[in-house]
C-alpha positions as CSV (number, residue, x, y, z in Angstrom):
1,X,-113.5,-50.0,-35.7
2,X,-112.9,-46.9,-37.3
3,X,-114.9,-45.2,-40.3
4,X,-112.1,-45.3,-42.5
5,X,-110.2,-49.0,-42.2
6,X,-112.3,-52.0,-44.0
7,X,-114.7,-54.2,-42.0
8,X,-113.1,-57.3,-41.3
9,X,-115.3,-60.2,-42.8
10,X,-116.3,-62.9,-39.6
11,X,-117.3,-66.6,-41.0
12,X,-120.5,-67.2,-39.8
13,X,-121.4,-63.6,-39.8
14,X,-123.9,-62.1,-42.1
15,X,-121.9,-59.9,-45.1
16,X,-121.9,-56.4,-44.0
17,X,-123.5,-53.7,-45.5
18,X,-121.6,-51.5,-47.9
19,X,-119.6,-48.5,-46.0
20,X,-119.9,-45.9,-48.6
21,X,-123.5,-47.2,-48.7
22,X,-123.4,-47.3,-44.7
23,X,-121.9,-43.7,-45.2
24,X,-124.5,-42.4,-47.2
25,X,-127.0,-43.8,-45.5
26,X,-126.0,-42.7,-41.9
27,X,-124.5,-39.1,-43.2
28,X,-126.7,-38.7,-46.8
29,X,-123.7,-37.1,-48.0
30,X,-122.4,-33.8,-46.7
31,X,-123.9,-32.4,-44.4
32,X,-123.1,-29.2,-42.1
33,X,-120.8,-28.8,-39.5
34,X,-123.9,-29.3,-36.7
35,X,-125.1,-32.3,-38.7
36,X,-122.2,-33.8,-38.0
37,X,-122.1,-33.6,-34.7
38,X,-125.5,-34.4,-33.7
39,X,-124.8,-37.5,-36.1
40,X,-121.7,-38.3,-33.4
41,X,-123.7,-40.7,-30.7
42,X,-125.2,-43.0,-34.0
43,X,-121.8,-43.3,-35.2
44,X,-120.1,-44.2,-32.1
45,X,-123.1,-47.0,-31.2
46,X,-122.3,-47.8,-35.5
47,X,-118.3,-48.6,-34.1
48,X,-119.2,-50.1,-31.0
49,X,-121.4,-52.6,-33.0
50,X,-119.2,-53.7,-34.8
51,X,-116.4,-56.4,-34.3
52,X,-112.9,-55.2,-34.5
53,X,-111.1,-58.1,-33.0
54,X,-109.4,-56.6,-30.3
55,X,-110.5,-56.6,-26.6
56,X,-111.9,-54.2,-25.7
57,X,-109.2,-51.5,-23.0
58,X,-110.4,-51.6,-19.6
59,X,-111.4,-48.5,-17.8
60,X,-109.1,-45.8,-16.2
61,X,-108.9,-46.3,-13.1
62,X,-110.0,-42.4,-11.5
63,X,-107.1,-40.3,-10.0
64,X,-106.9,-40.1,-6.6
65,X,-107.5,-36.2,-6.2
66,X,-104.9,-34.6,-4.4
67,X,-105.9,-33.2,-0.7
68,X,-106.0,-29.6,-0.6
69,X,-103.3,-27.9,0.6
70,X,-103.3,-26.3,3.9
71,X,-103.8,-22.5,4.1
72,X,-100.8,-20.1,4.2
73,X,-101.2,-18.2,7.2
74,X,-101.9,-14.6,6.0
75,X,-98.4,-12.5,6.3
76,X,-97.7,-9.6,8.9
77,X,-98.6,-6.3,7.1
78,X,-95.4,-4.2,7.2
79,X,-94.9,-1.5,9.0
80,X,-95.7,1.8,7.1
81,X,-92.5,3.7,6.1
82,X,-91.4,6.9,7.0
83,X,-91.8,9.8,5.0
84,X,-88.8,10.9,4.1
85,X,-87.7,14.2,5.0
86,X,-88.0,16.9,1.9
87,X,-84.9,18.0,0.5
88,X,-83.9,21.6,1.0
89,X,-84.4,23.4,-2.3
90,X,-81.3,23.8,-4.5
91,X,-79.9,27.3,-5.2
92,X,-79.7,28.5,-8.5
93,X,-76.6,28.2,-10.2
94,X,-74.7,31.5,-10.9
95,X,-75.1,32.1,-14.9
96,X,-72.3,31.5,-16.5
97,X,-70.1,34.5,-18.1
98,X,-70.5,35.5,-21.5
99,X,-67.4,34.2,-23.1
100,X,-66.0,37.1,-25.2
101,X,-65.7,36.0,-28.6
102,X,-62.2,35.1,-30.0
103,X,-60.3,37.8,-32.4
104,X,-60.5,36.3,-36.1
105,X,-57.4,35.1,-36.8
106,X,-55.1,36.7,-39.3
107,X,-54.1,35.0,-42.2
108,X,-51.0,33.3,-42.2
109,X,-48.3,35.3,-44.9
110,X,-47.8,33.3,-47.8
111,X,-44.4,31.0,-47.7
112,X,-41.3,32.3,-49.6
113,X,-40.6,30.1,-52.6
114,X,-37.5,27.9,-51.9
115,X,-34.5,29.2,-53.4
116,X,-33.0,26.1,-55.6
117,X,-29.7,24.3,-53.8
118,X,-26.4,25.4,-55.3
119,X,-24.8,22.3,-56.9
120,X,-22.4,20.6,-55.1
121,X,-19.0,21.5,-56.2
122,X,-17.3,18.3,-57.3
123,X,-15.0,15.6,-55.3
124,X,-11.1,16.5,-55.4
125,X,-9.8,13.4,-56.9
126,X,-8.2,11.2,-54.3
127,X,-4.2,11.7,-54.0
128,X,-2.6,8.7,-53.0
129,X,0.2,9.1,-50.7
130,X,2.7,6.5,-49.5
131,X,3.0,5.1,-45.8
132,X,5.7,7.4,-44.4
133,X,3.9,10.3,-45.6
134,X,0.4,8.7,-43.7
135,X,1.7,7.9,-40.5
136,X,3.3,11.5,-41.0
137,X,0.0,13.6,-41.0
138,X,-1.9,11.2,-38.8
139,X,1.4,11.5,-35.7
140,X,0.6,14.7,-34.1
141,X,3.4,14.2,-31.1
142,X,7.0,13.4,-32.0
143,X,8.2,10.2,-30.7
144,X,10.5,9.0,-28.0
145,X,13.5,8.8,-30.8
146,X,12.7,11.7,-31.9
147,X,13.1,13.8,-28.7
148,X,16.0,12.4,-27.9
149,X,17.5,12.9,-31.3
150,X,16.6,16.7,-31.2
151,X,17.9,17.5,-27.8
152,X,21.2,15.6,-28.0
153,X,21.5,17.3,-31.6
154,X,23.4,20.4,-30.0
155,X,25.6,18.3,-27.7
156,X,26.7,16.2,-30.3
157,X,27.2,19.4,-33.1
158,X,29.1,21.4,-30.9
159,X,31.4,19.3,-28.3
160,X,33.5,22.1,-27.3
161,X,31.0,24.3,-26.1
162,X,28.9,21.2,-24.5
163,X,31.8,19.9,-22.5
164,X,32.9,23.6,-21.2
165,X,28.7,23.8,-19.4
166,X,29.0,20.5,-18.5
167,X,32.3,21.1,-16.8
168,X,30.6,23.8,-14.7
169,X,28.0,21.2,-13.3
170,X,31.1,18.7,-13.3
171,X,33.1,21.0,-10.7
172,X,30.1,21.8,-8.6
173,X,29.4,18.3,-8.2
174,X,32.2,17.2,-7.1
175,X,33.5,19.7,-5.2
176,X,30.0,18.8,-3.0
177,X,31.0,14.6,-3.4
178,X,35.0,15.3,-2.2
179,X,33.5,17.4,1.0
180,X,30.9,15.2,1.7
181,X,33.2,12.1,1.5
182,X,36.0,13.5,3.2
183,X,34.5,14.3,6.6
184,X,33.0,11.2,6.4
185,X,36.4,9.0,5.8
186,X,38.1,11.1,8.8
187,X,34.6,9.9,11.1
188,X,34.9,6.6,9.8
189,X,39.2,6.5,10.4
190,X,38.1,8.2,14.3
191,X,35.5,5.4,15.1
192,X,38.2,2.7,13.8
193,X,40.4,4.0,16.3
194,X,38.3,5.2,19.3
195,X,36.8,1.5,19.1
196,X,39.9,0.0,19.5
197,X,40.8,2.1,22.9
198,X,37.2,1.4,24.1
199,X,35.5,4.6,23.1
200,X,32.6,2.2,22.8
201,X,32.9,0.5,26.5
202,X,31.2,2.3,29.0
203,X,31.9,0.9,32.8
204,X,28.9,1.0,35.1
205,X,30.9,1.3,39.0
206,X,28.7,1.4,42.5
207,X,28.1,5.0,43.3
208,X,27.3,6.7,46.2
209,X,23.7,8.2,48.0
210,X,23.4,11.4,49.3
211,X,24.9,10.5,52.8
212,X,28.2,9.4,51.1
213,X,27.8,5.5,51.6
214,X,28.3,3.3,49.0
215,X,25.3,1.7,47.2
216,X,25.6,-1.8,46.1
217,X,24.6,-2.7,42.5
218,X,22.1,-4.7,42.1
219,X,22.2,-8.3,41.3
220,X,19.9,-8.0,38.5
221,X,21.9,-5.0,37.1
222,X,23.8,-7.2,34.3
223,X,20.4,-8.9,33.0
224,X,18.9,-5.2,32.9
225,X,21.6,-3.3,31.3
226,X,21.8,-6.1,28.7
227,X,18.6,-5.6,27.4
228,X,18.7,-2.3,26.2
229,X,18.7,-2.5,22.5
230,X,22.7,-0.9,21.5
231,X,24.6,-3.2,23.5
232,X,25.8,-6.0,22.4
233,X,27.4,-7.6,25.4
234,X,28.0,-7.2,29.0
235,X,30.7,-8.6,31.4
236,X,30.2,-8.1,35.6
237,X,33.1,-8.4,37.4
238,X,33.2,-9.6,41.1
239,X,36.3,-9.0,43.4
240,X,37.7,-11.3,45.7
241,X,39.2,-9.2,47.8
242,X,40.9,-11.5,50.2
243,X,42.6,-14.5,47.8
244,X,46.0,-14.1,47.2
245,X,47.9,-15.1,44.2
246,X,50.8,-17.6,44.4
247,X,53.0,-19.5,42.0
248,X,53.5,-22.4,44.3
249,X,52.6,-22.9,48.0
250,X,56.1,-22.4,49.4
251,X,56.1,-18.3,48.9
252,X,55.5,-16.3,51.4
253,X,52.7,-14.3,51.7
254,X,54.4,-11.1,51.1
255,X,55.0,-11.9,47.5
256,X,52.2,-11.8,45.7
257,X,53.1,-10.4,43.1
258,X,50.4,-7.9,43.3
259,X,47.8,-10.2,40.9
260,X,44.5,-10.0,42.4
261,X,41.7,-12.7,41.7
262,X,38.2,-12.2,40.3
263,X,35.1,-13.4,38.8
264,X,34.0,-13.0,35.3
265,X,30.5,-13.5,34.6
266,X,29.4,-13.1,30.7
267,X,31.0,-12.6,27.7
268,X,34.7,-11.5,28.9
269,X,35.7,-12.0,25.1
270,X,33.5,-9.8,23.1
271,X,33.3,-7.5,25.4
272,X,36.8,-6.3,26.6
273,X,37.4,-7.5,22.3
274,X,40.5,-9.5,23.6
275,X,41.9,-13.2,22.2
276,X,43.3,-16.3,24.2
277,X,47.0,-16.6,23.4
278,X,46.7,-19.8,24.5
279,X,44.1,-22.3,26.2
280,X,40.0,-21.9,26.0
281,X,38.1,-20.1,28.1
282,X,35.3,-21.6,30.7
283,X,33.2,-23.8,29.6
284,X,29.9,-26.2,31.3
285,X,32.2,-28.5,32.5
286,X,35.7,-26.6,33.9
287,X,33.3,-23.8,35.2
288,X,32.4,-26.3,37.9
289,X,36.1,-27.6,38.4
290,X,39.2,-25.5,40.3
291,X,39.8,-23.6,37.1
292,X,41.3,-20.6,36.2
293,X,42.6,-17.7,33.1
294,X,45.4,-15.7,33.7
295,X,45.5,-12.5,32.1
296,X,49.1,-11.7,30.3
297,X,50.7,-9.9,33.1
298,X,49.4,-12.3,35.8
299,X,51.0,-15.1,33.5
300,X,54.7,-13.5,33.0
301,X,54.8,-12.6,36.3
302,X,53.7,-15.8,38.0
303,X,55.6,-17.9,34.7
304,X,53.3,-20.2,34.3
305,X,51.2,-21.6,31.1
306,X,48.3,-24.1,30.4
307,X,48.8,-27.2,32.1
308,X,50.5,-25.4,35.6
309,X,49.0,-25.1,38.7
310,X,48.8,-22.0,40.9
311,X,48.1,-21.2,44.9
312,X,44.9,-19.3,45.2
313,X,43.4,-18.7,48.8
314,X,45.2,-22.0,50.1
315,X,43.6,-24.0,47.3
316,X,45.0,-25.4,44.4
317,X,43.4,-24.1,40.7
318,X,44.6,-25.5,37.3
319,X,45.2,-23.0,34.5
320,X,43.7,-23.9,31.4
321,X,44.2,-20.2,29.1
322,X,46.2,-17.3,29.0
323,X,44.5,-13.9,27.6
324,X,46.4,-11.7,25.3
325,X,47.2,-7.9,26.3
326,X,43.6,-6.4,26.7
327,X,44.4,-2.7,25.3
328,X,40.4,-1.9,26.2
329,X,40.6,-2.6,30.1
330,X,44.2,-2.8,31.1
331,X,43.8,-3.4,34.7
332,X,42.7,-6.7,33.7
333,X,45.8,-8.0,32.5
334,X,47.0,-8.7,35.9
335,X,44.0,-10.7,37.0
336,X,43.3,-14.4,37.6
337,X,39.6,-14.9,36.4
338,X,38.5,-18.0,39.0
339,X,36.2,-20.3,37.2
340,X,32.3,-18.6,37.8
341,X,30.5,-21.9,39.2
342,X,33.2,-23.4,41.5
343,X,33.5,-19.7,42.9
344,X,30.3,-18.9,43.9
345,X,30.5,-22.3,45.8
346,X,33.1,-20.9,47.9
347,X,32.2,-17.3,47.8
348,X,28.3,-17.1,47.8
349,X,28.1,-12.9,48.7
350,X,30.5,-11.7,46.1
351,X,29.0,-7.8,45.8
352,X,29.3,-6.5,41.9
353,X,32.6,-4.7,41.5
354,X,32.4,-3.0,38.2
355,X,30.5,-4.0,34.9
356,X,31.7,-4.0,31.8
357,X,29.5,-2.3,28.9
358,X,29.8,-2.5,24.9
359,X,27.4,-0.8,22.6
360,X,27.1,-0.6,19.3
361,X,29.3,2.1,17.0
362,X,28.3,6.3,17.9
363,X,25.6,4.7,20.2
364,X,27.7,4.5,23.2
365,X,26.7,7.9,24.3
366,X,22.3,7.3,24.2
367,X,23.3,4.0,26.1
368,X,24.8,5.6,28.6
369,X,22.5,8.1,29.7
370,X,19.7,5.2,30.1
371,X,22.5,2.9,32.2
372,X,21.5,4.6,36.0
373,X,17.8,4.2,35.7
374,X,17.9,0.7,34.1
375,X,20.4,-0.8,36.3
376,X,19.1,0.3,39.4
377,X,15.5,1.8,38.9
378,X,14.7,2.6,43.0
379,X,18.3,4.6,43.3
380,X,19.5,6.2,39.8
381,X,21.4,8.4,41.9
382,X,23.6,4.8,43.5
383,X,25.0,3.9,40.0
384,X,28.2,5.7,38.7
385,X,29.1,5.6,34.4
386,X,32.3,6.4,33.6
387,X,32.3,9.5,31.0
388,X,33.0,8.5,27.5
389,X,36.6,9.9,26.0
390,X,36.1,14.0,25.1
391,X,38.2,12.6,21.9
392,X,35.3,11.0,20.5
393,X,33.0,14.0,21.1
394,X,35.0,16.7,19.6
395,X,35.8,14.7,16.8
396,X,31.5,14.3,16.6
397,X,31.3,17.8,16.5
398,X,34.6,18.8,14.2
399,X,32.8,16.4,11.8
400,X,29.0,17.7,12.2
401,X,30.3,21.2,11.1
402,X,32.8,20.2,8.4
403,X,29.8,18.4,7.0
404,X,27.5,21.9,6.9
405,X,30.0,23.9,5.8
406,X,31.0,21.4,3.1
407,X,27.7,21.4,1.7
408,X,27.6,25.7,1.4
409,X,30.7,25.4,-0.8
410,X,29.0,22.4,-2.7
411,X,25.8,24.5,-3.0
412,X,27.7,27.3,-3.8
413,X,30.0,25.5,-6.7
414,X,26.7,24.4,-8.0
415,X,25.3,27.6,-8.7
416,X,28.1,29.0,-10.8
417,X,27.5,25.9,-12.8
418,X,24.5,26.7,-13.4
419,X,24.7,29.6,-14.6
420,X,27.3,28.5,-16.9
421,X,24.0,26.6,-18.8
422,X,21.8,28.8,-18.6
423,X,24.4,31.0,-20.6
424,X,25.5,28.3,-22.9
425,X,22.1,27.7,-23.7
426,X,21.4,31.7,-24.6
427,X,24.2,31.7,-26.7
428,X,23.1,28.3,-28.7
429,X,19.3,29.8,-29.2
430,X,20.7,33.1,-30.3
431,X,23.0,30.9,-33.0
432,X,20.0,28.4,-34.1
433,X,17.6,30.5,-35.0
434,X,17.5,29.6,-38.5
435,X,17.2,26.4,-37.1
436,X,14.6,27.4,-35.1
437,X,12.8,28.9,-38.0
438,X,13.1,26.0,-40.1
439,X,11.7,23.4,-37.8
440,X,8.8,26.3,-37.0
441,X,7.8,26.6,-40.6
442,X,7.7,22.7,-41.0
443,X,5.4,22.7,-38.8
444,X,6.7,22.0,-35.0
445,X,4.9,23.4,-32.8
446,X,6.3,26.0,-30.0
447,X,5.9,23.1,-26.9
448,X,8.1,21.0,-29.2
449,X,10.5,23.6,-29.9
450,X,10.5,24.6,-26.0
451,X,10.7,20.7,-25.2
452,X,14.0,20.3,-27.3
453,X,15.6,23.3,-25.4
454,X,15.2,21.9,-22.2
455,X,16.1,18.6,-22.9
456,X,19.4,19.5,-24.5
457,X,20.0,21.6,-21.3
458,X,19.5,18.5,-19.0
459,X,21.3,16.0,-20.8
460,X,24.4,18.6,-20.6
461,X,23.3,18.4,-16.7
462,X,23.5,14.7,-16.4
463,X,26.6,14.5,-18.3
464,X,28.2,17.3,-16.1
465,X,26.6,15.1,-12.5
466,X,28.2,11.8,-13.8
467,X,31.2,13.4,-14.4
468,X,31.6,15.4,-11.6
469,X,30.5,12.0,-9.5
470,X,33.6,10.6,-10.4
471,X,36.0,13.5,-10.3
472,X,34.7,13.6,-6.6
473,X,35.1,9.5,-5.5
474,X,38.5,10.3,-7.2
475,X,39.4,13.0,-5.4
476,X,38.3,11.3,-2.0
477,X,40.6,8.5,-3.1
478,X,43.3,10.2,-3.5
479,X,43.1,11.6,-0.2
480,X,42.2,8.9,2.3
481,X,45.2,6.9,0.6
482,X,47.6,9.8,1.0
483,X,46.4,9.8,4.7
484,X,46.2,5.8,5.3
485,X,42.7,6.5,6.4
486,X,39.0,4.8,5.8
487,X,37.5,5.6,2.2
488,X,33.6,6.1,3.6
489,X,31.6,8.1,0.9
490,X,27.9,8.8,1.7
491,X,25.6,6.4,-1.1
492,X,23.1,9.3,-0.6
493,X,25.9,11.9,-2.7
494,X,26.5,9.4,-5.4
495,X,22.7,9.2,-6.2
496,X,21.9,12.3,-5.4
497,X,25.0,14.3,-7.9
498,X,23.1,12.9,-11.2
499,X,20.1,14.2,-10.1
500,X,20.8,17.3,-9.1
501,X,22.8,18.3,-11.8
502,X,19.7,17.4,-13.7
503,X,17.2,19.4,-12.1
504,X,20.0,22.2,-11.9
505,X,20.0,22.2,-16.0
506,X,16.5,21.9,-16.4
507,X,15.9,25.1,-14.4
508,X,18.4,26.6,-16.0
509,X,17.4,25.6,-19.9
510,X,14.0,27.2,-18.8
511,X,14.5,30.7,-20.0
512,X,16.4,29.6,-23.2
513,X,13.8,27.5,-24.4
514,X,11.1,29.8,-24.1
515,X,12.8,32.0,-25.8
516,X,13.2,30.0,-28.8
517,X,10.2,29.0,-29.0
518,X,8.8,32.3,-28.7
519,X,10.5,33.2,-32.1
520,X,8.7,33.9,-35.0
521,X,9.6,31.7,-38.3
522,X,9.5,34.5,-40.8
523,X,12.1,36.5,-38.2
524,X,13.8,33.3,-37.7
525,X,14.3,32.2,-41.5
526,X,15.8,35.5,-42.0
527,X,19.1,34.3,-40.4
528,X,19.6,31.6,-42.9
């Protein structure tokens, strides 16, 4: 029980003495600190004698003591560190050079006082322009319409002079067209006549070797020749030498009428340019039957026609066609052509007698040169080719020379026309000095003035070229009509005529145009 707590009254117990008295008795008033400490055991006994009503606390069990720690093993002593090598003494640094003292800065000159700005001049008042004036100021170059108008101004105002200048060019172009068209028409007419006479027809025969013996044509020769580019058609003829042709089997053998029998393989009608008088040529059906087609002379000698029978080599053959006269190969008119497939079964080993080759116009000479190597590559010398018409070769030579001469004459005529245009333009510049000065004074540049006169000369040349082409074509037409010839004008002449005249007119107008551009406006205005 604490000293400060009031004593608890327990029944049956004697009256407790007063706490204050007890304290005064015990302590006797305030005691020094040492006295209080001395009286502590007595107070403890008093507290123990006074009942508190609480059971006394059991004594605390003594704490178990921790077992003593095992002593740590002594640490091994570290080996002594090796003494570091002494550092070499540092070399003494060189003393820095003493910097020279900077010279004192010169004092800046005082800035001059700014001049007062001049007052801006007042802006001029804006002038309102019309749309046409504004467009004229913005435009620096002439419009194409204006260029054409100025270029045609001279020819339109001076028709007689421009017409005479254009006439000089027209005569030159007309001469060029006529001198090119007439030889071309003559050559076309020659080719037509030569084609009718077989100038484009080449005949191939078996040739001879160096010993003089005949070399037969290979079986593949017709097919190889047909592969040549300009070749249009091929006909291979195989003669049946021992076969005689009669009207009936009652006629004596001596009266055969000199009619031969042959087998024609290929396009006879196209190669020889012949037509049937009556009947038809062989087809797949009639080619395997004993049928025959007669030439014009053979039909007249036998006095037979389509539907009749004739006696050939002790056999009857039916006539299915009659040919007209062959202008290209008249020797075949007296021939009876046997059906190819049926004749092969009767005469299997017939050699090729001749090969007729039709080439394109003007290509016959080139075809003739390559036929020997094509027909028989192993022995080209064993192939004989018929010569072309000398008239055709001479005609080509004359036509070529005449064309060269005509180009020279046309060039001379064009030169004369160009000189006429240059002369006309020089005179036009001299007469129109006032116009040139007025245009220069109004702002026209030298290039615009020069362009005006160059285009004017080109316009005159173009007009002369068109007129010359028309005159030349008319002259060629009159000549061919009077000679009953074919009209043939080279197409390049029709296009080259106006082009040459424009170029010639432009070149002829260069000098006058440059002269006009150099005219001073002040000098030119004096001519007004």
